[in-house]
N, C-alpha and C positions, 0 to 999 in steps of 0.2 A: 832724169837725164834728157833734156831736149836736144835733138840733132841740131847741128850747126845752121843748117838751111832754114830751120824754123825760128831758131834764135835770132838770125841776121835779118829777118822780114820777109824773106821769100817764103812762098807758101803758107801765109799767115792764116788761110782758112783752115788748115789742118791742125793749128794749135789746140783747139778745144777737144778734138777728137783724140789727139796724141795725149792731152792731160787726162781725159777720161780713161783712155787705155792704160795709161801709167798708174793712176789711182786704183783702177779695178785689180791690175796684175800685181801691184804691191801687196794689196790686201789678200789676194789668192795667195801670193808667196808666203806671206805671214801665216796663213792658215796651214799651208803645206808644211812649213816649220813646225807647227804645232802638231800636226799629224806625224811628222818624223820623230819628234820627242815622245809622242804618246807610244808610237810603235817601238822606239827603243825602250822606254819604261815598261811596256807590256812584256817585251821579250825578255828583259833582266828579271822582272817578276815571275815569269813562266820558268825560266831556267832555275831560279832559286827555288821555287816551289817544286818544280820537277825533282831536283836533287833531294828535297825532304819528302818524295813520294806522293806529292799531291799536285800533278800538273793542272793547269787551267784548261778546262774544256772549251774547245773552240779556239785555242790560241792560233792555229794555223789560219783559220778564217778572218780573225780580227786582224792579224798582222798582214794579211793579203790585202784587206780592204784598205787598211791604213796606208801600205805602201802604194795601192793604185791611187789613192787620193792624193798623196804627197807628190807622186809623180806628174799627175794630171794638173794639179793646181799650180805647179812650179813652170809649166811649158810657156805660158804667156810672158812671164818675167824674164825667163831665158831668151825668148824671141826678142823682147824690148832691148836687151843688153847684149844681143849677138853672142849670146853664150852656146849656141848650137855649133856643130862642126860645119864648116863651109868648105866646099870644094871650089877653089878659084883658080884651077889650072887653066882653064879656057878664058874666064873674064879677066884675068890678070894680063892677057895678052891682047885684049880689046880696048879701045878708047873710045871717048865720045859717045856718039849716038849708038854704036853697035853695043858698047857696055851698058848703056842706059836701057836699050831695048831688051837684052838679055835679062838684066836685073828686073824689068817690069814684067817679062814673061814669067820668070821663075816665081816672082812675088804673086802674081794672079793665079798661076797654077797651085802654088801652096795655099793661098786663101781658098781657092775653090775646093780643094782636098780637104782641109781641115773644117771648113763650113759643112761640108758633107758628113764628115766624121761626127762633129757636134750634133747634127740633125739626126743622125742614125742612132747615136748614143742616147739622145732624149727619146726617140721612138722605142729603143730597146728597153729603156727604163719604164716607159708607159706600158709596154707589153708585160714585164715583170710585175708592174704594179696591178694591171688588170688581172693577171693570173693568180696574184698572191703569192708568188714564189718565195720560198723560205730557204735559208742556208741549211746545209746537211746536219751539222752538229748542234748550233745554236737554236735552230729553228727561228732565226731572226729574218726580218723582212730585208731583202737584197736590194730592191729598187731604190732607196735613198742613197746608197753608195754609188749606184750608177748615175744618179742624177748629179751627185757631186763631181763625179768624173766629167760629166758633160758640161758642168760650169767651168771646169778647168779648160776644155776644149773651146768653149765660147770665148774666154779670155785671150786663148792663142789666136783664135780668129779676129778678134778685134785688133790685136798687135799686128796681125798679118795685113789686115784691112788697111791700117795706117802706113805700113810698108808699102803696099800695092799703090796706095794713092800717092805716096811720096815718089815712087819709082816712076808712076806714070807722069806726074807733074815734071819731073826731072827730064824725062824723055820729050815731053812736048814743048818744054821751055828752052831746050837746047838749040 
């Protein structure tokens, strides 16, 4: 879904970056859907086996990992489609350059925050990898799950970068 100002020819330079963000975040959203379906199937299997007296060892770990992956990988897609809650009480009362300035400021702040989150989640994954950290029940490596979550935050950061550049361009072109 290309925003109107990109379709109309304004901000033409942002089209390739927006397209890359959209392709990446669609793929991540599809992977999030697979994780969600896997989480649901695993939960159903665990409940069925638990009622038969044979619970699945590590079910809480696996379901926790899958839920973290599903949430993280869907963030960028939600940002692209404005699926997050937005507080517009102040910005609805602004117009022109003031609204563009507030939009640019919040976009840049969000970009900085989630770029830092992505960076620190990668660093945390590297720390877990170096230490050989294992999960409690399954004794499985934890760092691959952390890296997948980091990829979700990278997708969100890319979507926020497109938003920030678009907001800055609107501010400068007004």
